[in-house]
DRENROTI-290022 format. One record per residue: x, y, z of N, C-alpha, C in turn. Coordinates in steps of 0.02 Angstrom, whole numbers, padded with zeros to 5 digits, always signed. Layout:
residues N
XYZXYZXYZ ...
***
This chain:
residues 394
+01095-01968+09725+01128-01920+09759+01185-01888+09700 +01206-01831+09690+01255-01816+09655+01326-01802+09688 +01387-01832+09653+01450-01815+09684+01480-01756+09641 +01529-01714+09670+01557-01662+09641+01626-01681+09621 +01645-01681+09555+01719-01698+09534+01749-01619+09532 +01818-01611+09562+01839-01553+09566+01912-01551+09533 +01939-01512+09488+02002-01525+09451+02038-01452+09448 +02094-01460+09448+02149-01398+09442+02186-01403+09367 +02170-01348+09331+02214-01367+09272+02276-01295+09275 +02334-01313+09257+02402-01266+09268+02418-01255+09192 +02430-01208+09165+02470-01183+09119+02535-01160+09140 +02590-01167+09119+02654-01150+09128+02683-01127+09055 +02665-01055+09051+02682-01024+08996+02748-00983+08991 +02776-00964+08942+02839-00916+08932+02826-00865+08979 +02778-00831+08983+02772-00761+09031+02736-00770+09097 +02693-00815+09086+02634-00810+09140+02632-00884+09168 +02612-00896+09224+02576-00961+09256+02498-00954+09269 +02465-00985+09220+02385-00975+09249+02356-01043+09280 +02323-01040+09312+02259-01095+09349+02200-01086+09342 +02181-01131+09335+02092-01134+09329+02076-01197+09367 +02025-01171+09410+01982-01227+09457+01916-01241+09419 +01905-01300+09416+01837-01319+09381+01798-01380+09421 +01742-01377+09410+01706-01443+09438+01643-01473+09400 +01630-01516+09415+01571-01558+09384+01538-01608+09422 +01466-01607+09413+01427-01627+09461+01401-01702+09424 +01433-01760+09450+01411-01827+09425+01347-01858+09460 +01305-01863+09409+01238-01901+09430+01228-01964+09406 +01183-01999+09439+01170-02073+09414+01162-02082+09334 +01134-02020+09307+01104-02027+09245+01149-01997+09203 +01218-01977+09230+01263-01933+09191+01292-01882+09221 +01325-01837+09180+01356-01774+09205+01330-01721+09179 +01331-01676+09229+01310-01605+09218+01373-01562+09181 +01348-01506+09152+01411-01478+09112+01453-01454+09164 +01523-01452+09159+01568-01418+09201+01562-01338+09210 +01587-01325+09256+01592-01253+09266+01663-01218+09302 +01684-01164+09283+01734-01142+09314+01721-01106+09383 +01772-01119+09435+01750-01098+09492+01789-01038+09511 +01849-01037+09486+01894-00980+09488+01958-00989+09436 +01994-00929+09427+02043-00929+09395+02106-00896+09421 +02172-00890+09405+02213-00834+09423+02282-00846+09385 +02307-00787+09359+02353-00784+09321+02423-00743+09361 +02479-00770+09349+02542-00747+09386+02599-00725+09333 +02623-00674+09331+02678-00670+09285+02752-00688+09331 +02781-00748+09296+02835-00769+09329+02901-00743+09323 +02899-00697+09282+02970-00659+09266+03038-00713+09263 +03025-00755+09223+03064-00787+09210+03088-00844+09267 +03043-00851+09318+03055-00895+09367+02985-00935+09389 +02968-00989+09336+02900-01012+09329+02895-01063+09392 +02953-01083+09423+02941-01135+09482+02924-01094+09543 +02964-01036+09554+02938-01004+09618+02862-00981+09610 +02836-00948+09542+02763-00932+09543+02720-00982+09544 +02742-01049+09515+02695-01095+09530+02691-01130+09608 +02743-01127+09638+02735-01144+09711+02687-01089+09748 +02715-01031+09747+02675-00981+09767+02601-00982+09760 +02570-00996+09689+02501-01003+09676+02466-01062+09703 +02518-01113+09717+02479-01176+09741+02477-01177+09810 +02526-01136+09850+02523-01133+09926+02469-01087+09933 +02440-01055+09893+02393-01012+09910+02315-01032+09892 +02317-01088+09898+02255-01130+09881+02266-01208+09929 +02203-01233+09915+02197-01301+09964+02220-01352+09912 +02281-01369+09893+02291-01414+09840+02263-01471+09839 +02253-01504+09905+02232-01570+09915+02156-01576+09907 +02127-01521+09885+02053-01529+09896+02031-01544+09817 +02079-01555+09773+02072-01564+09710+02075-01638+09689 +02035-01666+09653+02027-01743+09637+02063-01753+09600 +02085-01703+09543+02121-01722+09491+02155-01657+09467 +02229-01655+09454+02263-01608+09430+02298-01619+09358 +02302-01571+09310+02333-01580+09252+02376-01519+09230 +02426-01518+09193+02483-01463+09182+02470-01466+09100 +02478-01401+09063+02500-01396+08995+02548-01342+08996 +02575-01331+08922+02632-01278+08921+02673-01311+08864 +02708-01261+08846+02744-01297+08771+02819-01325+08806 +02851-01287+08849+02911-01325+08882+02921-01356+08943 +02879-01302+08991+02886-01310+09074+02852-01362+09099 +02800-01384+09067+02764-01450+09079+02797-01510+09092 +02848-01521+09053+02895-01573+09064+02944-01573+09124 +02943-01511+09170+02986-01512+09215+02947-01523+09285 +02879-01544+09270+02830-01549+09334+02826-01624+09337 +02814-01653+09405+02789-01711+09412+02714-01719+09416 +02681-01699+09381+02609-01691+09359+02582-01723+09293 +02517-01744+09298+02496-01777+09230+02496-01702+09185 +02516-01724+09115+02511-01662+09077+02487-01678+09005 +02468-01631+08966+02441-01638+08912+02477-01570+08861 +02470-01599+08801+02513-01543+08751+02459-01482+08746 +02486-01419+08731+02440-01363+08714+02387-01381+08673 +02403-01423+08612+02351-01422+08562+02296-01450+08587 +02298-01516+08629+02250-01546+08672+02214-01504+08707 +02255-01445+08750+02212-01408+08786+02168-01372+08751 +02197-01347+08712+02168-01292+08668+02097-01332+08641 +02103-01401+08615+02047-01429+08583+01988-01428+08646 +01999-01448+08709+01968-01458+08761+01921-01394+08771 +01970-01342+08777+01935-01271+08795+01894-01239+08750 +01917-01254+08686+01883-01231+08630+01804-01254+08626 +01797-01316+08643+01733-01346+08638+01685-01310+08689 +01719-01289+08749+01692-01258+08808+01664-01201+08793 +01723-01152+08753+01701-01083+08751+01671-01046+08678 +01673-01099+08640+01652-01072+08573+01572-01057+08575 +01574-00993+08540+01499-00973+08535+01445-01026+08490 +01378-01027+08525+01347-01086+08503+01321-01062+08417 +01324-01107+08372+01302-01095+08311+01360-01076+08277 +01426-01056+08294+01470-01030+08260+01538-01087+08256 +01549-01098+08200+01622-01141+08186+01687-01097+08180 +01737-01094+08217+01787-01048+08197+01846-01099+08161 +01866-01055+08108+01900-01101+08067+01979-01103+08106 +01993-01063+08147+02057-01065+08191+02060-01025+08242 +02098-01059+08289+02107-01016+08348+02167-00989+08363 +02183-00927+08357+02245-00898+08359+02283-00879+08443 +02327-00919+08458+02361-00901+08524+02410-00852+08518 +02391-00786+08546+02441-00731+08545+02469-00712+08612 +02521-00752+08627+02544-00732+08692+02608-00710+08701 +02636-00705+08770+02705-00663+08781+02759-00674+08726 +02764-00738+08706+02828-00743+08663+02816-00776+08601 +02752-00801+08596+02747-00840+08527+02678-00842+08501 +02666-00823+08442+02602-00822+08411+02587-00887+08370 +02529-00922+08377+02519-00993+08342+02457-00987+08314 +02428-01018+08260+02378-01021+08239+02355-01094+08243 +02305-01128+08276+02283-01180+08260+02216-01190+08218 +02232-01221+08171+02184-01224+08110+02134-01289+08126 +02056-01277+08122+02022-01324+08145+01976-01347+08084 +01951-01416+08108+01903-01432+08056+01832-01426+08082 +01791-01432+08052+01714-01434+08074+01704-01471+08140 +01744-01508+08161+01719-01547+08219+01758-01501+08284 +01799-01472+08260+01840-01436+08319+01901-01468+08327 +01925-01507+08293+01980-01537+08306+02036-01504+08252 +02096-01510+08298+02166-01471+08259+02183-01509+08209 +02194-01485+08134+02217-01521+08089+02286-01489+08070 +02311-01437+08079+02369-01384+08069+02387-01339+08101 +02433-01331+08132+02479-01271+08163+02519-01235+08120 +02502-01165+08122+02551-01125+08086+02572-01072+08143 +02636-01061+08135+02674-01032+08186+02720-00974+08152 +02726-00918+08203+02758-00872+08170+02834-00876+08169 +02881-00823+08151+02946-00821+08162+02968-00835+08231 +03033-00827+08248+03057-00839+08306+03077-00754+08331 +03074-00709+08283+03087-00643+08319+03041-00621+08366 +03062-00589+08414+03016-00566+08471+02980-00492+08440 +02990-00462+08400+02954-00400+08367+02878-00434+08365 +02832-00389+08386+02758-00407+08379+02738-00455+08420 +02771-00477+08491+02746-00527+08531+02715-00489+08600 +02681-00511+08630+02651-00475+08690+02712-00461+08736 +02762-00490+08754+02806-00467+08800+02856-00409+08771 +02865-00408+08700+02899-00354+08668+02853-00288+08676 +02792-00298+08671+02746-00242+08673+02752-00209+08749 +02754-00242+08795+02755-00227+08869+02822-00195+08873 +02870-00219+08842+02948-00190+08856+02954-00118+08820 +02917-00119+08750+02911-00048+08741+02866+00000+08774 +02809-00019+08800+02784+00023+08844+02809+00049+08903 +02842-00012+08926+02902+00023+08988+02941+00071+08980 +02969+00056+08907+03029+00103+08907+02996+00175+08882 +02944+00185+08862+02903+00255+08843+02880+00278+08907 +02877+00228+08967+02835+00254+09012+02760+00267+09016 +02739+00205+08979+02660+00215+08951+02633+00146+09006 +02588+00165+09047+02565+00103+09079+02509+00072+09031 +02489-00008+09038+02434-00032+09000+02374+00004+09015 +02358+00031+09066+02290+00076+09079+02292+00128+09026 +02345+00159+09031+02349+00226+08990+02329+00202+08904 +02383+00160+08888+02369+00142+08812+02297+00108+08802 +02273+00083+08842+02197+00054+08845+02146+00123+08831 +02172+00182+08855+02124+00235+08844+02134+00265+08764 +02189+00253+08737+02197+00283+08661+02152+00244+08622 +02122+00279+08573+02073+00259+08523+02113+00210+08460 +02081+00169+08448+02101+00134+08392+02113+00165+08329 +02076+00233+08330+02074+00280+08267+02138+00318+08260 +02174+00302+08325+02242+00355+08330+02281+00325+08267 +02304+00375+08219+02363+00359+08152+02416+00312+08179 +02417+00255+08161+02470+00219+08173+02545+00259+08149 +02604+00252+08197+02668+00273+08180+02688+00208+08129 +02718+00222+08080+02743+00140+08031+02808+00120+08070 +02809+00056+08090+02859+00024+08120+02875-00037+08086 +02955-00051+08082+02971-00112+08053+02954-00167+08099 +02908-00220+08067+02899-00286+08107+02945-00345+08097 +03001-00340+08050+03036-00404+08025+03077-00407+08081 +03094-00374+08129+03154-00369+08155+03140-00333+08229 +03151-00364+08298+03148-00325+08353+03203-00268+08370 +03269-00278+08352+03306-00222+08348+03286-00160+08303 +03264-00182+08244+03248-00124+08206+03180-00086+08235 +03144-00131+08264+03079-00101+08285+03086-00051+08346 +03136-00082+08392+03136-00045+08440+03181+00025+08418 +03220+00021+08362+03263+00072+08345+03199+00124+08325 +03163+00096+08288+03090+00150+08260+03064+00175+08312 +03038+00143+08357+03013+00176+08405+03062+00217+08462 +03133+00216+08470+03168+00258+08489+03170+00322+08459 +03177+00321+08386+03191+00374+08343+03124+00415+08333 +03070+00380+08334+03002+00422+08341+02997+00456+08393 +03011+00426+08459+02991+00466+08519+03037+00516+08519 +03105+00514+08491+03158+00563+08491+03140+00614+08452 +03101+00607+08401+03089+00653+08355+03013+00699+08374 +02989+00669+08437+02928+00700+08458+02861+00664+08443 +02859+00620+08403+02801+00584+08383+02766+00562+08454 +02700+00577+08453+02670+00567+08515+02666+00487+08528 +02664+00474+08592+02680+00406+08618+02606+00362+08589 +02559+00392+08591+02496+00363+08572+02512+00341+08485 +02535+00381+08451+02543+00340+08389+02599+00291+08384 +02647+00305+08419+02699+00236+08417+02663+00183+08445 +02635+00186+08495+02583+00136+08529+02537+00096+08472 +02505+00146+08444+02449+00130+08386+02501+00081+08338 +02546+00102+08325+02598+00078+08283+02620+00002+08291 +02631-00006+08355+02656-00069+08386+02588-00116+08386 +02535-00094+08392+02474-00132+08400+02452-00153+08329 +02462-00113+08274+02455-00124+08209+02504-00182+08181 +02568-00180+08201+02617-00214+08193+02595-00286+08217 +02573-00292+08278+02557-00352+08317+02497-00396+08272 +02447-00340+08256+02380-00373+08215+02397-00393+08148 +02453-00375+08130+02487-00391+08054+02521-00461+08060 +02555-00477+08120+02588-00541+08145+02537-00589+08152 +02471-00566+08175+02416-00633+08183+02386-00636+08092 +02396-00586+08059+02357-00593+07995+02400-00643+07949 +02469-00620+07973+02524-00667+07930+02503-00750+07943 +02493-00762+08000+02471-00834+08004+02411-00858+07979 +02374-00819+07960+02309-00834+07941+02294-00831+07851 +02371-00839+07819+02363-00838+07744+02330-00889+07719 +02321-00941+07749+02293-00993+07705+02239-01014+07753 +02194-00974+07784+02130-00997+07822+02091-00934+07814 +02015-00949+07804+01966-00923+07791+01959-00873+07852 +01973-00802+07831+01975-00745+07880+01896-00735+07895 +01872-00771+07946+01805-00753+07969+01796-00801+08037 +01760-00767+08087+01754-00804+08152+01819-00834+08176 +01875-00808+08170+01936-00825+08201+01924-00816+08281 +01950-00881+08321+01954-00840+08389+02022-00835+08410 +02025-00781+08442+02088-00749+08476+02097-00767+08552 +02141-00788+08572+02151-00806+08638+02226-00794+08662 +02244-00788+08736+02306-00774+08742+02310-00704+08780 +02366-00693+08803+02373-00610+08842+02364-00563+08807 +02376-00566+08745+02381-00495+08696+02303-00493+08687 +02254-00551+08693+02187-00539+08678+02159-00473+08717 +02190-00461+08776+02179-00404+08815+02202-00314+08784 +02232-00327+08731+02253-00276+08695+02188-00242+08656 +02158-00193+08680+02104-00174+08640+02112-00138+08579 +02177-00111+08570+02190-00079+08503+02219-00121+08462 +02242-00174+08480+02264-00230+08438+02212-00265+08407 +02144-00292+08442+02091-00322+08436+02042-00279+08394 +02046-00211+08396+02013-00166+08350+02034-00175+08274 +02109-00174+08281+02126-00181+08216+02107-00257+08170 +02119-00309+08216+02090-00371+08194+02024-00374+08166 +01976-00343+08211+01914-00342+08191+01900-00297+08116 +01938-00259+08107+01929-00226+08043+01940-00271+07987 +01994-00320+07996+02006-00371+07947+01970-00437+07949 +01952-00452+08008+01916-00519+08024+01856-00512+08048 +01792-00523+07994+01729-00513+08029+01717-00570+08068 +01680-00551+08121+01653-00602+08173+01703-00639+08219 +01767-00586+08222+01813-00604+08262+01784-00623+08339 +01815-00679+08371+01783-00703+08427+01843-00691+08486 +01828-00662+08532+01880-00654+08586+01833-00678+08649 +01846-00746+08677+01794-00762+08726+01839-00733+08793 +01778-00715+08856+01809-00691+08911+01868-00740+08945 +01871-00804+08921+01940-00850+08951+01989-00855+08904 +02009-00801+08866+02050-00795+08822+02118-00799+08849 +02130-00760+08912+02188-00747+08950+02205-00814+08987 +02160-00865+08996+02191-00930+09039+02159-00995+08991 +02149-00978+08925+02121-01036+08888+02158-01114+08905 +02229-01109+08888+02252-01171+08889+02239-01204+08964 +02248-01165+09017+02239-01183+09080+02172-01218+09095 +02127-01182+09063+02048-01203+09066+02047-01273+09033 +02088-01286+08971+02080-01349+08937+02107-01397+08973 +02161-01386+09018+02191-01443+09062+02143-01462+09112 +02102-01409+09135+02063-01430+09199+01998-01469+09157 +01974-01455+09113+01922-01488+09082+01946-01555+09071 +02005-01563+09028+02030-01635+09016+02029-01677+09073 +02053-01644+09145+02063-01677+09201+01992-01703+09226 +01940-01677+09204+01879-01687+09239+01852-01755+09196 +01890-01776+09142+01864-01833+09100+01928-01878+09100 +01977-01883+09124+02027-01909+09126+02066-01926+09197 +02101-01992+09223+02125-02007+09278+02196-01970+09276 +02220-01942+09327+02280-01908+09338+02325-01926+09386 +02387-01920+09388+02424-01942+09449+02403-01905+09520 +02406-01924+09577+02403-01878+09632+02462-01822+09654 +02430-01771+09678+02485-01718+09682+02535-01756+09722 +02602-01742+09708+02663-01770+09724+02692-01739+09799 +02654-01678+09806+02673-01655+09869+02732-01580+09856 +02740-01522+09880+02767-01480+09863+02863-01483+09854 +02875-01536+09895+02952-01559+09890+02974-01597+09827 +02923-01635+09801+02928-01682+09746+02888-01652+09680 +02866-01594+09678+02835-01577+09623+02879-01553+09555 +02946-01541+09561+02977-01527+09495+03022-01588+09498 +03040-01602+09445+03082-01656+09403+03156-01637+09419 +03189-01676+09455+03256-01651+09479+03302-01641+09417 +03329-01590+09424+03388-01565+09352+03353-01561+09303 +03288-01543+09279+03264-01547+09219+03273-01471+09203 +03309-01473+09131+03296-01399+09106+03314-01406+09027 +03289-01357+09003+03275-01353+08924+03362-01334+08887 +03400-01304+08934+03460-01286+08902+03518-01330+08922 +03572-01320+08883+03633-01349+08898+03672-01318+08958 +03697-01355+09004+03738-01309+09047+03808-01316+09041 +03834-01258+09069+03910-01244+09054+03949-01233+09129 +04002-01231+09128+04028-01211+09207+04014-01135+09210 +04010-01127+09294+03984-01057+09308+04041-01007+09299 +04020-00949+09271+04075-00896+09257+04110-00866+09303 +04094-00896+09370+04155-00883+09428+04211-00913+09412 +04202-00971+09384+04273-01011+09374+04313-00981+09335 +04297-00934+09289+04343-00898+09249+04358-00828+09264 +04346-00797+09330+04358-00733+09333+04431-00708+09327 +04470-00761+09339+04529-00742+09324+04556-00711+09265 +04505-00740+09210+04534-00710+09143+04498-00647+09120 +04462-00611+09172+04432-00554+09158+04462-00493+09202 +04467-00442+09156+04502-00388+09188+04441-00320+09182 +04430-00304+09248+04390-00257+09262+04410-00180+09275 +04393-00154+09223+04410-00081+09212+04378-00032+09260 +04413+00017+09297+04367+00058+09342+04414+00123+09333 +04370+00166+09348+04391+00250+09349+04395+00277+09418 +04437+00311+09435+04453+00326+09522+04389+00389+09521 +04357+00392+09585+04302+00440+09594+04337+00496+09637 +04349+00555+09626+04364+00605+09661+04309+00648+09704 +04345+00698+09740+04296+00735+09778+04303+00816+09734 +04248+00832+09725+04229+00886+09687+04268+00951+09742 +04300+00998+09713+04336+01051+09745+04331+01122+09703 +04326+01179+09753+04313+01246+09719+04368+01246+09676 +04349+01284+09619+04397+01310+09571+04423+01250+09517 +04384+01183+09523+04378+01135+09469+04345+01156+09415 +04393+01133+09365+04375+01138+09272+04356+01067+09255 +04285+01064+09244+04255+01006+09224+04227+00994+09153 +04219+00928+09135+04199+00916+09074+04130+00860+09091 +04082+00876+09049+04005+00844+09070+04003+00788+09014 +03988+00726+09025+03981+00680+08972+03902+00645+08982 +03856+00652+08932+03794+00629+08934+03783+00567+08883 +03751+00517+08909+03732+00456+08870+03666+00455+08867 +03627+00473+08806+03555+00469+08803+03529+00413+08763 +03525+00351+08804+03501+00290+08770+03430+00278+08765 +03409+00235+08732+03341+00215+08713+03307+00199+08772 +03338+00172+08827+03301+00148+08890+03327+00186+08956 +03396+00200+08947+03417+00238+09006+03459+00296+08990 +03473+00347+09028+03510+00402+09030+03563+00410+09068 +03621+00410+09055+03683+00426+09102+03719+00494+09097 +03738+00515+09148+03780+00580+09152+03843+00568+09198 +03897+00599+09184+03947+00584+09224+03996+00664+09215 +04020+00693+09270+04046+00756+09279+04123+00735+09293 +04177+00740+09254+04239+00720+09253+04284+00779+09265 +04333+00770+09295+04393+00821+09300+04464+00802+09264 +04466+00836+09208+04516+00814+09162+04592+00814+09194 +04590+00841+09238+04674+00857+09273+04695+00795+09295 +04640+00749+09327+04664+00678+09350+04622+00630+09333 +04571+00648+09283+04521+00593+09250+04481+00559+09293 +04469+00598+09366+04427+00560+09402+04353+00591+09390 +04300+00544+09411+04247+00556+09409+04221+00587+09477 +04184+00644+09460+04159+00686+09541+04094+00674+09549 +04053+00659+09512+03984+00637+09523+03944+00611+09461 +03894+00576+09470+03867+00547+09408+03795+00525+09437 +03750+00514+09363+03678+00507+09365+03653+00449+09324 +03615+00407+09351+03590+00352+09302+03515+00352+09319 +03468+00364+09252+03395+00358+09256+03373+00334+09203 +03314+00320+09193+03270+00306+09134+03247+00361+09077 +03256+00349+09019+03243+00389+08980+03163+00396+08976 +03127+00349+08961+03064+00348+08972+03035+00376+08908 +03069+00373+08845+03042+00395+08780+03048+00478+08774 +03087+00516+08812+03084+00583+08817+03147+00602+08829 +03204+00604+08785+03284+00608+08778+03287+00680+08818 +03253+00747+08791+03273+00803+08810+03259+00809+08890 +03185+00773+08905+03171+00779+08995+03224+00731+09019 +03247+00680+09001+03291+00644+09047+03359+00675+09045 +03378+00726+08990+03444+00755+08995+03430+00808+09050 +03372+00836+09049+03363+00889+09096+03359+00865+09176 +03333+00808+09188+03342+00778+09247+03404+00765+09267 +03447+00742+09211+03518+00725+09241+03556+00783+09256 +03542+00840+09230+03580+00915+09236+03543+00927+09316 +03487+00916+09322+03464+00943+09399+03489+00903+09441 +03482+00829+09439+03523+00787+09495+03598+00801+09501 +03630+00817+09444+03703+00822+09459+03708+00889+09499 +03662+00957+09488+03678+01002+09517+03670+00989+09591 +03607+00954+09603+03583+00940+09677+03645+00907+09724 +03673+00867+09671+03749+00828+09696+03797+00860+09729 +03814+00922+09677+03863+00970+09691+03839+01018+09727 +03778+01033+09742+03755+01082+09798+03771+01068+09863 +03765+00996+09877+03776+00960+09939+03854+00965+09961 +03897+00990+09913+03967+00987+09932+03990+01044+09939 +03980+01080+09870+04008+01154+09865+03969+01192+09838 +03976+01258+09833+03946+01314+09798+03966+01296+09709 +03904+01284+09673+03911+01268+09613+03955+01333+09560 +03946+01383+09596+03965+01436+09555+04052+01429+09560 +04071+01401+09599+04140+01393+09609+04200+01349+09573 +04146+01323+09520+04177+01276+09474+04147+01292+09401 +04199+01274+09350+04186+01278+09279+04169+01222+09242 +04130+01215+09197+04113+01165+09155+04128+01192+09088 +04177+01159+09065+04202+01195+08990+04187+01158+08937 +04161+01088+08943+04130+01053+08884+04078+01011+08887 +04033+00992+08860+03980+00933+08854+03989+00890+08796 +03993+00835+08814+04004+00779+08752+03933+00734+08764 +03903+00728+08706+03844+00682+08709+03834+00621+08659 +03819+00564+08679+03810+00511+08637+03749+00475+08651 +03745+00413+08612+03672+00386+08632+03625+00407+08579 +03577+00347+08564+03521+00369+08522+03494+00428+08516 +03485+00464+08587+03450+00527+08576+03511+00583+08577 +03564+00588+08549+03613+00621+08563+03600+00685+08524 +03577+00675+08462+03564+00725+08419+03522+00788+08455 +03465+00753+08471+03410+00809+08505+03441+00842+08571 +03472+00782+08601+03491+00802+08670+03544+00865+08658 +03599+00861+08618+03650+00891+08589+03616+00969+08581 +03574+00960+08528+03534+01026+08504+03503+01064+08570 +03464+01026+08610+03439+01061+08658+03496+01097+08707 +03550+01052+08713+03603+01087+08760+03646+01137+08713 +03652+01143+08651+03684+01191+08618+03748+01173+08610 +03774+01103+08611+03827+01090+08598+03860+01054+08541 +03924+01070+08519+03953+01029+08457+03971+00969+08478 +03980+00948+08536+04004+00876+08566+03962+00836+08545 +03939+00803+08487+03886+00759+08481+03934+00703+08449 +03934+00644+08486+03976+00598+08464+03947+00525+08443 +03952+00495+08394+03915+00435+08378+03961+00382+08414 
***
């Protein structure tokens, strides 16, 4: 009679917590191949502890015979048996690799780090190549730029890889963000800017493979779901392998490892985290030094009929702000704060509209005079041109 061994693998990544449930039947004459029961991926938004607890409470943790964790840093903060990411990748690679194909390397392209695990013919890792620490070209940076342009992942997935990429700087995240901002300010279609981002990410992957035979490379990690980036890589890498388990490969590796190794029992939710474990140096809280800080404020006033006003507009790459000021007493009469969404002219128009609505709730707008408009920010030139003002300030 067969017994079933059930395991849970956890990967505590830089942006996501992923969990994989696996099982394997044990028979008197050996083990049957393991199989995946379920998996889940949770964006932790900088709080992996909260996300992990929520994910574990959504399942019957006591039902697992063995639990193992992996992850570059966060795995050291949990009272669970853990393995390194290279070990997890080796275990998962043997499970997901296509029959008859040997991959020279597995590229793990995640939210904050791109790495290439170079393999020998036995599927063992013999070298690890890492990219630089700059955020440009990573999965999280890509998502940030999409949000800044108000483009959803679903919309980006609809754009064809044949879209002509807009050339972007990939050596620095600050330069890259500036390039994206200036492109959208000039009216470059968002599809071309997105294509440029995807091409830059593909180039980052190619840089990792300088000393690796570029064929049958396996791509895993969250960015493997970026269809446009994958298409650019297919043009450069014959036989590119993107397994369906790509987005949770490390968690799968931990689950498979646990099926073959003893692990510590689940310690309970109260003791799952190692007390005071942190990867950062700690400093006294900022509130202890509040006496050294002087907070500048500007008085807000009530708008009145007959007021003479000046309008200020700050069109940034991410947000756009506007204020209506009365010069006679330097009081702010009304203000607006909203997202630019990669369209500085539309953001400026929305500011004007919302300012007008605020004024209309108090007085007749025809009873005040606006004698000047000053514009600053990355979108100042196009917003100033749209408003026909000479008050464009760097």
